LODOPA-829693 format. One record per residue: chain; residue number from 0; residue in one letter; x, y, z of N, C-alpha, C in turn. Coordinates in steps of 0.05 Angstrom, whole numbers, plus 5000, padded with zeros to 4 digits. Layout:
% LODOPA-829693
<atom><mol>A</mol><seq>NUM</seq><type>a</type><n_x>X</n_x><n_y>Y</n_y><n_z>Z</n_z><ca_x>X</ca_x><ca_y>Y</ca_y><ca_z>Z</ca_z><c_x>X</c_x><c_y>Y</c_y><c_z>Z</c_z></atom>
...
***
This chain:
% LODOPA-829693
<atom><mol>A</mol><seq>0</seq><type>m</type><n_x>4693</n_x><n_y>4011</n_y><n_z>3470</n_z><ca_x>4693</ca_x><ca_y>4037</ca_y><ca_z>3481</ca_z><c_x>4665</c_x><c_y>4045</c_y><c_z>3489</c_z></atom>
<atom><mol>A</mol><seq>1</seq><type>s</type><n_x>4645</n_x><n_y>4039</n_y><n_z>3473</n_z><ca_x>4617</ca_x><ca_y>4047</ca_y><ca_z>3479</ca_z><c_x>4607</c_x><c_y>4032</c_y><c_z>3504</c_z></atom>
<atom><mol>A</mol><seq>2</seq><type>d</type><n_x>4618</n_x><n_y>4007</n_y><n_z>3509</n_z><ca_x>4610</ca_x><ca_y>3993</ca_y><ca_z>3534</ca_z><c_x>4620</c_x><c_y>4008</c_y><c_z>3558</c_z></atom>
<atom><mol>A</mol><seq>3</seq><type>k</type><n_x>4643</n_x><n_y>4019</n_y><n_z>3557</n_z><ca_x>4654</ca_x><ca_y>4034</ca_y><ca_z>3580</ca_z><c_x>4637</c_x><c_y>4059</c_y><c_z>3585</c_z></atom>
<atom><mol>A</mol><seq>4</seq><type>i</type><n_x>4630</n_x><n_y>4073</n_y><n_z>3565</n_z><ca_x>4613</ca_x><ca_y>4097</ca_y><ca_z>3568</ca_z><c_x>4586</c_x><c_y>4090</c_y><c_z>3579</c_z></atom>
<atom><mol>A</mol><seq>5</seq><type>l</type><n_x>4574</n_x><n_y>4069</n_y><n_z>3570</n_z><ca_x>4549</ca_x><ca_y>4060</ca_y><ca_z>3580</ca_z><c_x>4550</c_x><c_y>4053</c_y><c_z>3609</c_z></atom>
<atom><mol>A</mol><seq>6</seq><type>s</type><n_x>4571</n_x><n_y>4039</n_y><n_z>3617</n_z><ca_x>4573</ca_x><ca_y>4031</ca_y><ca_z>3645</ca_z><c_x>4578</c_x><c_y>4056</c_y><c_z>3663</c_z></atom>
<atom><mol>A</mol><seq>7</seq><type>e</type><n_x>4592</n_x><n_y>4076</n_y><n_z>3653</n_z><ca_x>4596</ca_x><ca_y>4100</ca_y><ca_z>3668</ca_z><c_x>4569</c_x><c_y>4115</c_y><c_z>3671</c_z></atom>
<atom><mol>A</mol><seq>8</seq><type>e</type><n_x>4553</n_x><n_y>4115</n_y><n_z>3650</n_z><ca_x>4526</ca_x><ca_y>4127</ca_y><ca_z>3651</ca_z><c_x>4509</c_x><c_y>4112</c_y><c_z>3671</c_z></atom>
<atom><mol>A</mol><seq>9</seq><type>e</type><n_x>4510</n_x><n_y>4086</n_y><n_z>3671</n_z><ca_x>4495</ca_x><ca_y>4070</ca_y><ca_z>3690</ca_z><c_x>4504</c_x><c_y>4076</c_y><c_z>3718</c_z></atom>
<atom><mol>A</mol><seq>10</seq><type>h</type><n_x>4530</n_x><n_y>4078</n_y><n_z>3721</n_z><ca_x>4541</ca_x><ca_y>4085</ca_y><ca_z>3748</ca_z><c_x>4531</c_x><c_y>4111</c_y><c_z>3758</c_z></atom>
<atom><mol>A</mol><seq>11</seq><type>e</type><n_x>4530</n_x><n_y>4131</n_y><n_z>3741</n_z><ca_x>4520</ca_x><ca_y>4158</ca_y><ca_z>3748</ca_z><c_x>4491</c_x><c_y>4157</c_y><c_z>3755</c_z></atom>
<atom><mol>A</mol><seq>12</seq><type>l</type><n_x>4475</n_x><n_y>4142</n_y><n_z>3739</n_z><ca_x>4447</ca_x><ca_y>4139</ca_y><ca_z>3744</ca_z><c_x>4442</c_x><c_y>4125</c_y><c_z>3771</c_z></atom>
<atom><mol>A</mol><seq>13</seq><type>q</type><n_x>4458</n_x><n_y>4105</n_y><n_z>3777</n_z><ca_x>4455</ca_x><ca_y>4091</ca_y><ca_z>3803</ca_z><c_x>4462</c_x><c_y>4110</c_y><c_z>3826</c_z></atom>
<atom><mol>A</mol><seq>14</seq><type>k</type><n_x>4482</n_x><n_y>4127</n_y><n_z>3822</n_z><ca_x>4490</ca_x><ca_y>4146</ca_y><ca_z>3842</ca_z><c_x>4467</c_x><c_y>4166</c_y><c_z>3847</c_z></atom>
<atom><mol>A</mol><seq>15</seq><type>v</type><n_x>4454</n_x><n_y>4175</n_y><n_z>3826</n_z><ca_x>4432</ca_x><ca_y>4194</ca_y><ca_z>3829</ca_z><c_x>4409</c_x><c_y>4180</c_y><c_z>3844</c_z></atom>
<atom><mol>A</mol><seq>16</seq><type>r</type><n_x>4403</n_x><n_y>4156</n_y><n_z>3837</n_z><ca_x>4382</ca_x><ca_y>4140</ca_y><ca_z>3851</ca_z><c_x>4389</c_x><c_y>4138</c_y><c_z>3881</c_z></atom>
<atom><mol>A</mol><seq>17</seq><type>d</type><n_x>4414</n_x><n_y>4131</n_y><n_z>3887</n_z><ca_x>4422</ca_x><ca_y>4128</ca_y><ca_z>3915</ca_z><c_x>4420</c_x><c_y>4154</c_y><c_z>3930</c_z></atom>
<atom><mol>A</mol><seq>18</seq><type>d</type><n_x>4428</n_x><n_y>4176</n_y><n_z>3918</n_z><ca_x>4426</ca_x><ca_y>4202</ca_y><ca_z>3931</ca_z><c_x>4397</c_x><c_y>4209</c_y><c_z>3936</c_z></atom>
<atom><mol>A</mol><seq>19</seq><type>y</type><n_x>4379</n_x><n_y>4204</n_y><n_z>3917</n_z><ca_x>4351</ca_x><ca_y>4209</ca_y><ca_z>3920</ca_z><c_x>4339</c_x><c_y>4192</c_y><c_z>3943</c_z></atom>
<atom><mol>A</mol><seq>20</seq><type>f</type><n_x>4347</n_x><n_y>4167</n_y><n_z>3944</n_z><ca_x>4338</ca_x><ca_y>4149</ca_y><ca_z>3966</ca_z><c_x>4347</c_x><c_y>4160</c_y><c_z>3993</c_z></atom>
<atom><mol>A</mol><seq>21</seq><type>k</type><n_x>4372</n_x><n_y>4168</n_y><n_z>3994</n_z><ca_x>4383</ca_x><ca_y>4179</ca_y><ca_z>4020</ca_z><c_x>4369</c_x><c_y>4204</c_y><c_z>4028</c_z></atom>
<atom><mol>A</mol><seq>22</seq><type>e</type><n_x>4364</n_x><n_y>4222</n_y><n_z>4009</n_z><ca_x>4350</ca_x><ca_y>4247</ca_y><ca_z>4016</ca_z><c_x>4322</c_x><c_y>4241</c_y><c_z>4027</c_z></atom>
<atom><mol>A</mol><seq>23</seq><type>n</type><n_x>4308</n_x><n_y>4223</n_y><n_z>4014</n_z><ca_x>4281</ca_x><ca_y>4216</ca_y><ca_z>4023</ca_z><c_x>4281</c_x><c_y>4203</c_y><c_z>4051</c_z></atom>
<atom><mol>A</mol><seq>24</seq><type>m</type><n_x>4301</n_x><n_y>4186</n_y><n_z>4055</n_z><ca_x>4303</ca_x><ca_y>4172</ca_y><ca_z>4081</ca_z><c_x>4309</c_x><c_y>4193</c_y><c_z>4103</c_z></atom>
<atom><mol>A</mol><seq>25</seq><type>v</type><n_x>4328</n_x><n_y>4210</n_y><n_z>4097</n_z><ca_x>4335</ca_x><ca_y>4231</ca_y><ca_z>4117</ca_z><c_x>4311</c_x><c_y>4249</c_y><c_z>4123</c_z></atom>
<atom><mol>A</mol><seq>26</seq><type>a</type><n_x>4297</n_x><n_y>4257</n_y><n_z>4103</n_z><ca_x>4273</ca_x><ca_y>4274</ca_y><ca_z>4107</ca_z><c_x>4253</c_x><c_y>4260</c_y><c_z>4124</c_z></atom>
<atom><mol>A</mol><seq>27</seq><type>k</type><n_x>4247</n_x><n_y>4235</n_y><n_z>4118</n_z><ca_x>4227</ca_x><ca_y>4220</ca_y><ca_z>4133</ca_z><c_x>4235</c_x><c_y>4216</c_y><c_z>4162</c_z></atom>
<atom><mol>A</mol><seq>28</seq><type>y</type><n_x>4259</n_x><n_y>4207</n_y><n_z>4166</n_z><ca_x>4268</ca_x><ca_y>4200</ca_y><ca_z>4193</ca_z><c_x>4276</c_x><c_y>4224</c_y><c_z>4209</c_z></atom>
<atom><mol>A</mol><seq>29</seq><type>m</type><n_x>4283</n_x><n_y>4246</n_y><n_z>4196</n_z><ca_x>4289</ca_x><ca_y>4271</ca_y><ca_z>4211</ca_z><c_x>4263</c_x><c_y>4281</c_y><c_z>4224</c_z></atom>
<atom><mol>A</mol><seq>30</seq><type>h</type><n_x>4241</n_x><n_y>4278</n_y><n_z>4211</n_z><ca_x>4215</ca_x><ca_y>4285</ca_y><ca_z>4223</ca_z><c_x>4210</c_x><c_y>4268</c_y><c_z>4247</c_z></atom>
<atom><mol>A</mol><seq>31</seq><type>d</type><n_x>4216</n_x><n_y>4242</n_y><n_z>4245</n_z><ca_x>4212</ca_x><ca_y>4224</ca_y><ca_z>4268</ca_z><c_x>4230</c_x><c_y>4232</c_y><c_z>4292</c_z></atom>
<atom><mol>A</mol><seq>32</seq><type>i</type><n_x>4254</n_x><n_y>4240</n_y><n_z>4286</n_z><ca_x>4273</ca_x><ca_y>4248</ca_y><ca_z>4307</ca_z><c_x>4262</c_x><c_y>4274</c_y><c_z>4320</c_z></atom>
<atom><mol>A</mol><seq>33</seq><type>e</type><n_x>4251</n_x><n_y>4292</n_y><n_z>4304</n_z><ca_x>4240</ca_x><ca_y>4317</ca_y><ca_z>4315</ca_z><c_x>4216</c_x><c_y>4311</c_y><c_z>4333</c_z></atom>
<atom><mol>A</mol><seq>34</seq><type>v</type><n_x>4200</n_x><n_y>4292</n_y><n_z>4326</n_z><ca_x>4177</ca_x><ca_y>4284</ca_y><ca_z>4342</ca_z><c_x>4186</c_x><c_y>4273</c_y><c_z>4369</c_z></atom>
<atom><mol>A</mol><seq>35</seq><type>m</type><n_x>4206</n_x><n_y>4256</n_y><n_z>4368</n_z><ca_x>4217</ca_x><ca_y>4244</ca_y><ca_z>4392</ca_z><c_x>4230</c_x><c_y>4266</c_y><c_z>4410</c_z></atom>
<atom><mol>A</mol><seq>36</seq><type>s</type><n_x>4243</n_x><n_y>4285</n_y><n_z>4398</n_z><ca_x>4256</ca_x><ca_y>4306</ca_y><ca_z>4414</ca_z><c_x>4234</c_x><c_y>4323</c_y><c_z>4427</c_z></atom>
<atom><mol>A</mol><seq>37</seq><type>r</type><n_x>4213</n_x><n_y>4329</n_y><n_z>4413</n_z><ca_x>4191</ca_x><ca_y>4344</ca_y><ca_z>4425</ca_z><c_x>4178</c_x><c_y>4329</c_y><c_z>4448</c_z></atom>
<atom><mol>A</mol><seq>38</seq><type>l</type><n_x>4175</n_x><n_y>4302</n_y><n_z>4445</n_z><ca_x>4164</ca_x><ca_y>4286</ca_y><ca_z>4466</ca_z><c_x>4182</c_x><c_y>4287</c_y><c_z>4491</c_z></atom>
<atom><mol>A</mol><seq>39</seq><type>i</type><n_x>4208</n_x><n_y>4285</n_y><n_z>4487</n_z><ca_x>4227</ca_x><ca_y>4286</ca_y><ca_z>4509</ca_z><c_x>4224</c_x><c_y>4313</c_y><c_z>4523</c_z></atom>
<atom><mol>A</mol><seq>40</seq><type>a</type><n_x>4223</n_x><n_y>4335</n_y><n_z>4508</n_z><ca_x>4220</ca_x><ca_y>4361</ca_y><ca_z>4519</ca_z><c_x>4194</c_x><c_y>4364</c_y><c_z>4535</c_z></atom>
<atom><mol>A</mol><seq>41</seq><type>s</type><n_x>4172</n_x><n_y>4352</n_y><n_z>4525</n_z><ca_x>4147</ca_x><ca_y>4353</ca_y><ca_z>4539</ca_z><c_x>4147</c_x><c_y>4337</c_y><c_z>4564</c_z></atom>
<atom><mol>A</mol><seq>42</seq><type>i</type><n_x>4160</n_x><n_y>4314</n_y><n_z>4564</n_z><ca_x>4163</ca_x><ca_y>4298</ca_y><ca_z>4588</ca_z><c_x>4179</c_x><c_y>4314</c_y><c_z>4609</c_z></atom>
<atom><mol>A</mol><seq>43</seq><type>n</type><n_x>4200</n_x><n_y>4327</n_y><n_z>4600</n_z><ca_x>4216</ca_x><ca_y>4343</ca_y><ca_z>4619</ca_z><c_x>4199</c_x><c_y>4365</c_y><c_z>4631</c_z></atom>
<atom><mol>A</mol><seq>44</seq><type>e</type><n_x>4183</n_x><n_y>4378</n_y><n_z>4615</n_z><ca_x>4166</ca_x><ca_y>4399</ca_y><ca_z>4626</ca_z><c_x>4146</c_x><c_y>4388</c_y><c_z>4646</c_z></atom>
<atom><mol>A</mol><seq>45</seq><type>y</type><n_x>4134</n_x><n_y>4365</n_y><n_z>4640</n_z><ca_x>4115</ca_x><ca_y>4353</ca_y><ca_z>4658</ca_z><c_x>4129</c_x><c_y>4346</c_y><c_z>4685</c_z></atom>
<atom><mol>A</mol><seq>46</seq><type>i</type><n_x>4152</n_x><n_y>4334</n_y><n_z>4683</n_z><ca_x>4167</ca_x><ca_y>4327</ca_y><ca_z>4707</ca_z><c_x>4174</c_x><c_y>4351</c_y><c_z>4724</c_z></atom>
<atom><mol>A</mol><seq>47</seq><type>l</type><n_x>4182</n_x><n_y>4373</n_y><n_z>4710</n_z><ca_x>4188</ca_x><ca_y>4397</ca_y><ca_z>4725</ca_z><c_x>4164</c_x><c_y>4410</c_y><c_z>4738</c_z></atom>
<atom><mol>A</mol><seq>48</seq><type>v</type><n_x>4142</n_x><n_y>4409</n_y><n_z>4725</n_z><ca_x>4117</ca_x><ca_y>4422</ca_y><ca_z>4736</ca_z><c_x>4105</c_x><c_y>4405</c_y><c_z>4758</c_z></atom>
<atom><mol>A</mol><seq>49</seq><type>f</type><n_x>4103</n_x><n_y>4379</n_y><n_z>4754</n_z><ca_x>4089</ca_x><ca_y>4363</ca_y><ca_z>4774</ca_z><c_x>4107</c_x><c_y>4348</c_y><c_z>4793</c_z></atom>
<atom><mol>A</mol><seq>50</seq><type>g</type><n_x>4132</n_x><n_y>4345</n_y><n_z>4785</n_z><ca_x>4152</ca_x><ca_y>4333</ca_y><ca_z>4803</ca_z><c_x>4146</c_x><c_y>4304</c_y><c_z>4812</c_z></atom>
<atom><mol>A</mol><seq>51</seq><type>r</type><n_x>4157</n_x><n_y>4297</n_y><n_z>4834</n_z><ca_x>4154</ca_x><ca_y>4270</ca_y><ca_z>4844</ca_z><c_x>4126</c_x><c_y>4264</c_y><c_z>4856</c_z></atom>
<atom><mol>A</mol><seq>52</seq><type>t</type><n_x>4111</n_x><n_y>4285</n_y><n_z>4860</n_z><ca_x>4084</ca_x><ca_y>4281</ca_y><ca_z>4870</ca_z><c_x>4065</c_x><c_y>4269</c_y><c_z>4850</c_z></atom>
<atom><mol>A</mol><seq>53</seq><type>s</type><n_x>4073</n_x><n_y>4270</n_y><n_z>4824</n_z><ca_x>4057</ca_x><ca_y>4259</ca_y><ca_z>4803</ca_z><c_x>4057</c_x><c_y>4228</c_y><c_z>4806</c_z></atom>
<atom><mol>A</mol><seq>54</seq><type>n</type><n_x>4033</n_x><n_y>4217</n_y><n_z>4801</n_z><ca_x>4031</ca_x><ca_y>4187</ca_y><ca_z>4802</ca_z><c_x>4044</c_x><c_y>4173</c_y><c_z>4778</c_z></atom>
<atom><mol>A</mol><seq>55</seq><type>v</type><n_x>4053</n_x><n_y>4188</n_y><n_z>4758</n_z><ca_x>4065</ca_x><ca_y>4176</ca_y><ca_z>4735</ca_z><c_x>4095</c_x><c_y>4184</c_y><c_z>4732</c_z></atom>
<atom><mol>A</mol><seq>56</seq><type>h</type><n_x>4106</n_x><n_y>4197</n_y><n_z>4752</n_z><ca_x>4133</ca_x><ca_y>4207</ca_y><ca_z>4750</ca_z><c_x>4153</c_x><c_y>4185</c_y><c_z>4742</c_z></atom>
<atom><mol>A</mol><seq>57</seq><type>d</type><n_x>4153</n_x><n_y>4163</n_y><n_z>4756</n_z><ca_x>4172</ca_x><ca_y>4142</ca_y><ca_z>4751</ca_z><c_x>4169</c_x><c_y>4130</c_y><c_z>4723</c_z></atom>
<atom><mol>A</mol><seq>58</seq><type>q</type><n_x>4144</n_x><n_y>4127</n_y><n_z>4715</n_z><ca_x>4138</ca_x><ca_y>4116</ca_y><ca_z>4688</ca_z><c_x>4148</c_x><c_y>4136</c_y><c_z>4666</c_z></atom>
<atom><mol>A</mol><seq>59</seq><type>l</type><n_x>4145</n_x><n_y>4162</n_y><n_z>4672</n_z><ca_x>4154</ca_x><ca_y>4181</ca_y><ca_z>4652</ca_z><c_x>4185</c_x><c_y>4182</c_y><c_z>4650</c_z></atom>
<atom><mol>A</mol><seq>60</seq><type>v</type><n_x>4198</n_x><n_y>4178</n_y><n_z>4672</n_z><ca_x>4227</ca_x><ca_y>4177</ca_y><ca_z>4672</ca_z><c_x>4236</c_x><c_y>4153</c_y><c_z>4655</c_z></atom>
<atom><mol>A</mol><seq>61</seq><type>d</type><n_x>4223</n_x><n_y>4130</n_y><n_z>4659</n_z><ca_x>4229</ca_x><ca_y>4106</ca_y><ca_z>4643</ca_z><c_x>4223</c_x><c_y>4111</c_y><c_z>4613</c_z></atom>
<atom><mol>A</mol><seq>62</seq><type>l</type><n_x>4200</n_x><n_y>4122</n_y><n_z>4607</n_z><ca_x>4192</ca_x><ca_y>4128</ca_y><ca_z>4580</ca_z><c_x>4212</c_x><c_y>4147</c_y><c_z>4566</c_z></atom>
<atom><mol>A</mol><seq>63</seq><type>k</type><n_x>4220</n_x><n_y>4167</n_y><n_z>4581</n_z><ca_x>4239</ca_x><ca_y>4186</ca_y><ca_z>4570</ca_z><c_x>4265</c_x><c_y>4172</c_y><c_z>4563</c_z></atom>
<atom><mol>A</mol><seq>64</seq><type>a</type><n_x>4274</n_x><n_y>4154</n_y><n_z>4580</n_z><ca_x>4299</ca_x><ca_y>4140</ca_y><ca_z>4574</ca_z><c_x>4296</c_x><c_y>4122</c_y><c_z>4549</c_z></atom>
<atom><mol>A</mol><seq>65</seq><type>q</type><n_x>4273</n_x><n_y>4109</n_y><n_z>4546</n_z><ca_x>4268</ca_x><ca_y>4092</ca_y><ca_z>4523</ca_z><c_x>4267</c_x><c_y>4108</c_y><c_z>4497</c_z></atom>
<atom><mol>A</mol><seq>66</seq><type>v</type><n_x>4253</n_x><n_y>4131</n_y><n_z>4498</n_z><ca_x>4251</ca_x><ca_y>4148</ca_y><ca_z>4474</ca_z><c_x>4279</c_x><c_y>4159</c_y><c_z>4467</c_z></atom>
<atom><mol>A</mol><seq>67</seq><type>k</type><n_x>4295</n_x><n_y>4166</n_y><n_z>4486</n_z><ca_x>4322</ca_x><ca_y>4176</ca_y><ca_z>4480</ca_z><c_x>4338</c_x><c_y>4154</c_y><c_z>4466</c_z></atom>
<atom><mol>A</mol><seq>68</seq><type>i</type><n_x>4336</n_x><n_y>4130</n_y><n_z>4476</n_z><ca_x>4350</ca_x><ca_y>4107</ca_y><ca_z>4464</ca_z><c_x>4341</c_x><c_y>4104</c_y><c_z>4435</c_z></atom>
<atom><mol>A</mol><seq>69</seq><type>n</type><n_x>4315</n_x><n_y>4104</n_y><n_z>4430</n_z><ca_x>4304</ca_x><ca_y>4101</ca_y><ca_z>4403</ca_z><c_x>4314</c_x><c_y>4123</c_y><c_z>4385</c_z></atom>
<atom><mol>A</mol><seq>70</seq><type>r</type><n_x>4313</n_x><n_y>4148</n_y><n_z>4395</n_z><ca_x>4322</ca_x><ca_y>4171</ca_y><ca_z>4379</ca_z><c_x>4351</c_x><c_y>4169</c_y><c_z>4372</c_z></atom>
<atom><mol>A</mol><seq>71</seq><type>d</type><n_x>4367</n_x><n_y>4161</n_y><n_z>4392</n_z><ca_x>4396</ca_x><ca_y>4158</ca_y><ca_z>4387</ca_z><c_x>4402</c_x><c_y>4136</c_y><c_z>4367</c_z></atom>
<atom><mol>A</mol><seq>72</seq><type>h</type><n_x>4388</n_x><n_y>4113</n_y><n_z>4369</n_z><ca_x>4392</ca_x><ca_y>4091</ca_y><ca_z>4350</ca_z><c_x>4384</c_x><c_y>4100</c_y><c_z>4321</c_z></atom>
<atom><mol>A</mol><seq>73</seq><type>l</type><n_x>4362</n_x><n_y>4114</n_y><n_z>4319</n_z><ca_x>4353</ca_x><ca_y>4124</ca_y><ca_z>4293</ca_z><c_x>4373</c_x><c_y>4144</c_y><c_z>4282</c_z></atom>
<atom><mol>A</mol><seq>74</seq><type>s</type><n_x>4383</n_x><n_y>4162</n_y><n_z>4298</n_z><ca_x>4402</ca_x><ca_y>4181</ca_y><ca_z>4290</ca_z><c_x>4428</c_x><c_y>4168</c_y><c_z>4281</c_z></atom>
<atom><mol>A</mol><seq>75</seq><type>n</type><n_x>4437</n_x><n_y>4149</n_y><n_z>4296</n_z><ca_x>4462</ca_x><ca_y>4134</ca_y><ca_z>4288</ca_z><c_x>4458</c_x><c_y>4119</c_y><c_z>4262</c_z></atom>
<atom><mol>A</mol><seq>76</seq><type>w</type><n_x>4434</n_x><n_y>4107</n_y><n_z>4258</n_z><ca_x>4429</ca_x><ca_y>4093</ca_y><ca_z>4233</ca_z><c_x>4428</c_x><c_y>4112</c_y><c_z>4210</c_z></atom>
<atom><mol>A</mol><seq>77</seq><type>m</type><n_x>4416</n_x><n_y>4136</n_y><n_z>4214</n_z><ca_x>4416</ca_x><ca_y>4155</ca_y><ca_z>4192</ca_z><c_x>4444</c_x><c_y>4165</c_y><c_z>4185</c_z></atom>
<atom><mol>A</mol><seq>78</seq><type>n</type><n_x>4461</n_x><n_y>4168</n_y><n_z>4205</n_z><ca_x>4488</ca_x><ca_y>4176</ca_y><ca_z>4199</ca_z><c_x>4504</c_x><c_y>4155</c_y><c_z>4184</c_z></atom>
<atom><mol>A</mol><seq>79</seq><type>a</type><n_x>4496</n_x><n_y>4130</n_y><n_z>4188</n_z><ca_x>4510</ca_x><ca_y>4108</ca_y><ca_z>4174</ca_z><c_x>4502</c_x><c_y>4105</c_y><c_z>4145</c_z></atom>
<atom><mol>A</mol><seq>80</seq><type>i</type><n_x>4480</n_x><n_y>4117</n_y><n_z>4137</n_z><ca_x>4470</ca_x><ca_y>4115</ca_y><ca_z>4109</ca_z><c_x>4490</c_x><c_y>4127</c_y><c_z>4091</c_z></atom>
***
């Protein structure tokens, strides 16, 4: 009987550890997602202000697409945790 109680306690302790790990991961990567979102917004603003006349317009469009992909992959990974 005491073995069963001990294993339940260990199970609860592992659950607490897992929850703590998940919370830390979400906090860390949520900040990264926010940074990527701000970068996308800044790129949008730059493109709107300077338009196609900018010498970096095409590169910014490509960069924006890459950052969106990275943000989406990170978001999907976080949701899978």
